C-alpha positions in Angstrom: 144.3 85.1 120.2 140.8 84.3 118.7 139.4 87.2 117.0 135.7 87.8 116.8 133.3 89.3 114.4 129.4 89.5 114.9 126.1 90.5 113.4 124.3 93.2 115.3 120.7 92.8 114.6 117.2 92.0 116.6 115.2 88.1 115.6 118.5 87.0 113.4 118.5 83.5 114.7 117.6 82.3 111.2 120.8 84.4 110.1 123.2 81.9 107.5 126.1 84.2 108.3 128.1 82.6 110.8 127.9 79.4 108.9 129.7 81.0 105.8 132.2 83.2 107.6 133.3 80.3 110.3 133.4 78.5 106.8 135.7 81.1 105.5 138.4 81.3 108.7 138.6 77.8 108.6 139.3 77.8 104.8 142.3 80.5 105.8 143.6 79.3 109.1 142.5 82.3 110.9 141.6 82.0 114.3 138.7 83.8 114.5 135.2 83.4 115.0 132.0 84.8 113.7 129.2 84.7 116.3 125.3 86.4 116.1 124.3 89.2 118.7 120.5 89.6 118.8 120.4 93.2 120.3 117.7 95.5 121.2 117.8 99.4 120.3 118.4 100.3 123.7 121.7 98.0 123.6 123.1 98.7 120.5 125.2 101.7 121.3 127.1 99.4 124.0 127.6 96.7 121.5 128.9 98.7 119.0 131.2 100.1 121.6 132.8 96.8 122.1 134.0 96.5 118.5 136.6 98.6 120.0 138.4 95.5 122.0 141.4 94.2 120.8 139.9 90.9 120.2 137.1 92.0 117.5 137.8 92.5 114.3 134.3 94.3 113.2 130.6 93.5 112.4 127.7 93.2 109.9 124.7 95.2 110.6 121.1 93.7 110.2 117.5 94.9 110.6 116.8 97.0 112.3 120.0 99.0 112.8 121.4 99.6 109.8 120.7 103.1 110.0 121.1 103.7 113.6 124.8 102.4 113.8 126.0 105.0 111.2 125.5 108.2 114.5 127.8 105.2 116.6 130.5 104.9 114.7 133.8 107.3 114.4 133.6 107.4 110.5 131.7 106.4 107.7 132.8 105.3 103.8 131.4 107.8 101.1 128.4 104.9 100.6 126.9 104.9 103.6 127.0 109.0 103.8 125.2 108.9 100.9 122.9 106.1 101.8 122.5 107.2 105.6 122.8 103.0 106.0 125.3 100.6 106.9 126.0 96.9 106.9 129.6 96.4 108.0 131.5 98.1 110.7 135.6 97.2 110.6 138.3 98.5 113.4 141.0 100.2 113.1 142.6 100.3 116.4 140.4 102.1 118.6 138.0 103.5 115.8 135.2 102.5 114.3 134.2 102.7 110.2 130.8 101.8 109.1 130.7 100.7 105.1 128.0 99.0 103.2 128.7 95.9 101.5 125.0 95.8 100.3 125.4 98.6 97.9 128.1 96.1 95.7 126.6 92.8 96.6 123.1 94.1 95.0 124.4 95.8 91.9 125.7 92.3 90.6 122.4 91.1 91.3 120.5 92.8 89.2 119.2 92.1 85.7 120.8 94.4 83.2 118.3 96.9 81.2 115.7 97.8 84.1 114.2 101.2 83.3 111.4 100.8 85.7 111.4 99.2 89.3 109.7 98.5 92.3 111.1 98.3 95.7 109.2 96.8 98.7 110.4 98.2 101.8 111.8 101.3 103.4 114.9 100.2 105.4 118.3 99.8 104.9 117.8 96.9 102.8 115.7 99.7 100.5 118.2 102.3 100.3 120.7 99.8 98.8 118.2 98.9 96.5 117.6 102.4 94.7 121.0 103.5 95.2 121.9 100.4 92.9 119.4 100.8 90.6 119.7 104.1 89.9 123.7 103.4 89.4 123.0 100.8 86.5 120.8 104.0 85.3 117.0 102.2 86.0 115.2 105.5 84.8 112.2 105.2 87.7 112.4 103.2 91.3 109.0 103.3 92.7 109.7 102.9 96.8 106.5 101.2 98.5 106.5 100.9 102.6 103.4 99.3 104.3 101.6 102.1 104.6 101.2 102.3 100.5 100.9 98.6 99.5 97.7 99.6 98.4 99.0 100.8 95.2 101.0 98.1 94.7 98.5 96.4 91.9 98.5 99.7 89.5 102.7 99.9 90.8 103.6 96.6 89.1 101.6 96.9 85.9 104.8 98.8 84.1 107.4 97.3 86.6 110.1 95.5 84.9 111.5 94.4 88.2 110.6 93.8 91.3 112.5 93.5 94.3 111.6 92.8 97.8 114.3 94.4 100.2 111.4 93.4 103.6 111.8 90.3 105.6 108.6 89.0 104.4 108.6 85.1 104.0 111.6 85.1 106.3 111.4 81.8 107.5 107.9 80.9 106.9 105.9 80.7 103.7 104.2 84.2 103.2 104.7 86.6 100.8 104.5 90.7 99.9 103.4 90.0 96.8 100.0 88.1 96.0 100.8 85.6 92.9 98.2 87.1 91.0 100.2 90.1 90.4 103.3 88.4 89.0 104.1 88.7 85.5 106.3 86.6 83.0 107.6 90.3 81.8 108.4 91.1 84.9 111.5 90.2 86.9 111.5 89.6 90.6 114.7 89.6 93.2 113.4 88.4 96.7 116.5 89.3 99.3 114.7 87.0 102.0 117.0 83.8 101.7 115.7 81.5 104.3 113.5 79.6 102.9 115.6 79.0 99.5 113.6 79.5 97.4 111.1 81.6 99.2 107.4 81.3 98.2 107.7 84.9 95.8 110.5 83.5 93.9 108.6 79.9 93.6 105.4 81.9 92.5 107.1 84.5 90.3 108.8 81.5 88.8 105.4 79.5 88.3 104.5 83.2 86.4 107.4 82.7 84.0 109.3 85.6 85.6 113.1 85.3 85.7 113.3 85.4 90.4 115.8 84.7 92.2 116.2 85.0 96.0 118.3 86.7 98.3 121.6 84.2 98.8 123.4 85.4 95.8 123.4 89.0 97.1 124.1 87.6 101.5 127.0 85.4 99.9 128.6 88.8 97.9 128.0 91.1 101.1 129.4 88.4 102.9 132.5 88.1 100.9 132.9 91.9 100.8 132.8 92.4 104.1 135.4 89.4 105.1 137.9 90.9 102.7 137.5 94.7 105.1 138.0 92.9 108.3 140.9 90.4 107.3 143.0 92.5 104.3 142.4 88.6 102.6 140.7 88.1 99.6 137.5 86.2 100.5 137.5 82.3 99.8 134.1 82.7 98.0 133.9 79.0 96.8 134.5 78.0 100.4 131.6 80.4 101.3 129.1 79.8 98.8 129.2 75.6 99.6 128.9 76.7 103.5 125.7 78.7 102.3 124.3 76.1 100.4 125.1 73.5 103.3 123.2 75.6 105.3 120.2 76.4 102.8 119.6 73.7 101.0 120.8 72.2 97.7 117.6 74.9 95.8 119.9 77.7 96.8 120.6 80.2 94.1 123.8 81.2 95.2 
């Protein structure tokens, strides 16, 4: 029987997750596949309940459902209980358990020694970024949602790291931050991975800043999710190669 993992989100046609996971399933000769499920809020509960079927192993969860799914499962991991946001669901028999693999992936992507950071966005990715920064010893984390972006110039003047945890720039040449506000002394982590590199990453590098896109985080969280579903070590090199084929040679994963 072919088993199925899915990505639950809305407006997710850009996702590189099927390429990554299907390459991993093939490499380990697992009879499994990964598919997108583009669902609105009204259909989310039914899609989550469908994960209880015997041919399902779990799901990833992305915008805008990372918070809402927490109330639709049977159990949440300790990190989900703390964050109030999940990006992975695992089926154990008839029980569904929500976890957050974004958190460990983000910790691996953060530059060391950051004491003051600005995080753009207020969704599930933003919550994970804030938690990861605090765990890494960052003493000041300022979160700015769109309603407060007028404060961005002042906030970035002393920031050592900017994290873009919004979807702005996905599949476009948009950027959430005017290039004039970027400084060589401020590192940038843009969780957008398509295009790779994003405009924010390109302009940050032009300003002399250390900048990374979201491909590395995507790869790491995918590997953690894969291991939770399959109880197997993820073939990380295979997944990285698939991601680079999907996104192009500029991918920093």
